[in-house]
C-alpha positions as semicolon CSV with decimal commas, in nm:
position;residue;x (nm);y (nm);z (nm)
1;M;-2,706;-3,477;-0,583
2;P;-2,577;-3,220;-0,331
3;R;-2,217;-3,125;-0,399
4;V;-1,997;-2,829;-0,491
5;E;-1,774;-2,819;-0,797
6;V;-1,493;-2,577;-0,879
7;V;-1,546;-2,420;-1,220
8;N;-1,281;-2,226;-1,407
9;T;-1,413;-1,981;-1,662
10;Y;-1,287;-1,946;-2,016
11;R;-1,218;-1,577;-1,958
12;I;-1,076;-1,449;-1,632
13;N;-1,133;-1,089;-1,535
14;Q;-0,891;-0,864;-1,348
15;R;-1,060;-0,915;-1,011
16;Q;-1,042;-1,295;-1,038
17;T;-0,675;-1,276;-1,129
18;I;-0,585;-1,050;-0,836
19;Q;-0,790;-1,250;-0,585
20;Q;-0,691;-1,585;-0,740
21;G;-1,061;-1,663;-0,748
22;V;-1,263;-1,948;-0,888
23;F;-1,634;-2,009;-0,917
24;L;-1,808;-2,268;-0,704
25;C;-2,122;-2,427;-0,847
26;P;-2,378;-2,618;-0,639
27;G;-2,474;-2,964;-0,761
28;D;-2,837;-2,936;-0,642
29;I;-2,980;-2,593;-0,720
30;S;-3,298;-2,671;-0,529
31;M;-3,094;-2,650;-0,206
32;P;-2,907;-2,354;-0,057
33;F;-2,538;-2,338;-0,144
34;T;-2,437;-2,396;0,218
35;D;-2,635;-2,721;0,227
36;N;-2,449;-2,839;-0,084
37;L;-2,119;-2,749;0,081
38;H;-2,210;-2,927;0,406
39;A;-2,294;-3,241;0,207
40;V;-1,946;-3,235;0,053
41;L;-1,783;-3,196;0,392
42;K;-1,983;-3,481;0,547
43;N;-1,917;-3,717;0,255
44;A;-1,547;-3,648;0,215
45;G;-1,449;-3,622;0,579
46;D;-1,246;-3,315;0,485
47;S;-1,405;-3,074;0,730
48;D;-1,062;-3,004;0,878
49;K;-0,961;-2,837;0,549
50;F;-1,210;-2,553;0,592
51;L;-1,158;-2,279;0,844
52;K;-1,365;-1,978;0,938
53;L;-1,186;-1,719;1,143
54;E;-1,373;-1,442;1,321
55;I;-1,176;-1,164;1,483
56;E;-1,329;-0,948;1,750
57;A;-1,138;-0,627;1,800
58;D;-1,198;-0,303;1,980
59;P;-1,169;0,019;1,773
60;H;-0,799;0,066;1,853
61;E;-0,713;-0,295;1,761
62;R;-0,916;-0,256;1,441
63;L;-0,711;0,051;1,348
64;V;-0,386;-0,137;1,407
65;I;-0,509;-0,429;1,194
66;L;-0,614;-0,193;0,913
67;Q;-0,273;-0,021;0,928
68;H;-0,091;-0,353;0,894
69;L;-0,314;-0,462;0,606
70;H;-0,263;-0,129;0,431
71;R;0,116;-0,163;0,462
72;M;0,089;-0,509;0,302
73;N;-0,122;-0,358;0,020
74;V;-0,429;-0,556;0,124
75;T;-0,690;-0,288;0,063
76;S;-1,023;-0,260;-0,110
77;A;-0,846;-0,076;-0,391
78;S;-0,600;-0,363;-0,448
79;L;-0,856;-0,643;-0,404
80;F;-1,126;-0,479;-0,616
81;P;-0,959;-0,295;-0,904
82;G;-1,137;-0,005;-1,068
83;M;-1,367;0,262;-0,937
84;D;-1,560;0,022;-0,713
85;G;-1,253;-0,075;-0,511
86;F;-1,122;0,280;-0,505
87;A;-1,456;0,402;-0,366
88;R;-1,453;0,128;-0,101
89;S;-1,099;0,219;0,000
90;L;-1,206;0,580;0,056
91;N;-1,433;0,457;0,334
92;T;-1,132;0,327;0,529
93;I;-0,932;0,641;0,464
94;L;-1,217;0,866;0,577
95;V;-1,297;0,664;0,888
96;F;-0,931;0,610;0,982
97;P;-0,734;0,900;0,830
98;D;-0,424;0,808;1,033
99;T;-0,404;0,474;0,851
100;L;-0,193;0,630;0,578
101;R;0,051;0,807;0,810
102;P;0,388;0,629;0,796
103;D;0,455;0,691;1,165
104;A;0,110;0,570;1,280
105;G;0,097;0,256;1,493
């Protein structure tokens, strides 16, 4: 039966704790995950509880957004602890070196 269930693991790793994450398991593995999710939304009538937000921004707006996120400590390094997140955060620093300047923005 198509559905999606929230599954909490016995052991939670550091990334799950920081991101407050859970695992979602499809009820029918012969179908794509999105089809299982759509079945839940159609059956429950809860489609208003899910929101997808896409932001289109020019390069300057993107820089401003990244600066605000960095000031709130929402970075790849904070979301993905360890070397993986640190390496991802270097990408932002290298592309937008002014992001870390306190007087930027």
